[in-house]
C-alpha positions in Angstrom: 144.9 34.9 -96.2 147.6 33.6 -98.5 149.0 30.1 -98.5 152.6 31.5 -98.1 153.9 34.5 -96.1 157.1 36.5 -96.4 158.6 34.6 -93.5 158.1 31.2 -95.3 160.5 32.3 -98.0 163.4 32.8 -95.6 164.0 29.1 -95.5 165.1 29.1 -99.1 166.3 32.7 -99.7 168.0 35.2 -97.5 166.0 38.1 -96.2 168.4 40.6 -97.9 168.1 38.9 -101.3 164.3 38.8 -101.1 164.1 42.4 -100.0 166.4 43.5 -102.8 164.3 41.7 -105.4 161.1 43.1 -104.0 162.5 46.6 -103.6 160.2 47.1 -100.6 157.0 46.2 -102.5 154.8 43.7 -100.5 152.3 43.9 -103.3 154.8 42.3 -105.7 155.3 39.4 -103.4 151.6 38.9 -102.9 151.1 38.9 -106.7 153.8 36.3 -107.4 152.5 34.1 -104.5 149.0 34.2 -106.1 150.5 33.3 -109.5 152.5 30.5 -108.1 149.6 29.1 -106.1 147.4 29.2 -109.2 150.1 27.4 -111.1 150.5 24.6 -108.5 146.7 24.2 -108.3 146.3 24.0 -112.1 148.8 21.2 -112.2 147.4 19.2 -109.3 143.7 19.8 -109.3 142.8 16.9 -111.6 144.3 14.3 -109.3 144.6 15.8 -105.7 142.5 17.7 -103.2 144.9 20.7 -103.7 142.3 23.3 -102.9 142.0 22.1 -99.3 145.8 22.1 -99.1 145.9 25.8 -100.2 143.4 26.7 -97.4 145.7 25.3 -94.7 147.8 27.5 -92.4 151.0 27.3 -90.5 152.2 23.8 -89.6 149.3 22.0 -91.2 150.7 22.6 -94.7 152.6 20.1 -96.8 156.2 21.3 -96.6 157.2 20.0 -100.0 154.3 21.6 -101.8 155.2 24.8 -99.9 158.7 24.6 -101.3 157.5 23.9 -104.8 155.2 26.9 -104.6 158.0 29.1 -103.3 160.3 28.0 -106.1 157.6 29.0 -108.6 157.0 32.3 -106.9 160.7 33.2 -106.7 161.2 32.3 -110.4 158.3 34.6 -111.4 159.7 37.3 -109.2 163.2 37.1 -110.5 162.2 36.7 -114.1 160.3 40.0 -113.9 163.7 41.8 -113.3 165.4 42.5 -116.6 168.8 40.7 -117.0 168.5 39.0 -113.6 167.6 35.4 -114.6 169.7 33.2 -116.9 169.2 29.5 -117.7 172.0 28.5 -115.3 170.6 30.6 -112.4 169.6 28.6 -109.3 166.0 30.0 -109.6 165.6 28.8 -113.1 167.0 25.3 -112.3 164.8 25.0 -109.2 161.7 26.2 -111.3 162.4 23.5 -113.9 162.7 20.9 -111.2 159.5 22.1 -109.6 157.6 21.9 -112.9 159.0 18.4 -113.6 157.8 17.3 -110.1 154.4 18.9 -110.7 154.1 17.1 -114.1 155.0 13.7 -112.4 152.6 14.3 -109.6 149.8 15.2 -112.0 150.5 12.0 -114.0 150.6 9.9 -110.8 154.2 8.7 -111.0 155.1 10.4 -107.7 152.8 11.0 -104.7 152.1 14.5 -103.7 151.5 13.7 -100.0 147.9 14.9 -100.0 144.6 13.1 -100.4 143.5 12.2 -103.9 140.2 13.0 -105.5 139.4 9.3 -105.9 139.6 8.8 -102.2 136.8 10.7 -100.5 137.7 9.4 -97.0 141.5 10.2 -97.0 142.8 6.6 -97.0 145.4 7.7 -99.5 146.5 10.4 -97.1 150.1 9.4 -96.2 149.9 10.8 -92.7 146.5 9.3 -92.0 147.3 6.0 -93.6 151.0 5.2 -94.0 150.1 1.9 -95.8 149.1 4.0 -98.8 152.9 4.2 -99.7 153.3 0.5 -99.8 152.2 0.2 -103.4 154.9 0.4 -106.1 154.4 2.3 -109.3 156.2 1.0 -112.4 156.7 3.2 -115.4 159.3 3.5 -118.1 160.4 6.0 -120.7 158.3 6.4 -123.9 159.2 3.9 -126.6 161.8 5.2 -129.0 161.2 4.6 -132.7 164.5 4.0 -134.4 163.4 3.4 -138.0 166.2 4.2 -140.4 
């Protein structure tokens, strides 16, 4: 069973647009879902228990990670159609934002909302322990070298 279903996509894309992009091929959707899930797992596996998240079903899933995965899947779907995707297209913008969030989550500057690998008992789980969000992370941009 896949982490996402066709019905999950209807929250961010209309049924007609998705059907037009798929051209009636469910196998294409299954392939881009698998690619997107692998992409999200590859970004988050070093810090989070993402494999257990990908095994969840229905309402147990993290809604934000679902949206990030759907954005990645739709980007891969629309980029496979020649002439369909430009840099200003909403799918490309949402994909860049998803990759940016995945990078920040992998670095630990934003919380993914799922248990971390360093916490075997789930104390960092925001739903199980809301106090885990009380800490503040400070970070800044990389130092710029302005030698002239």
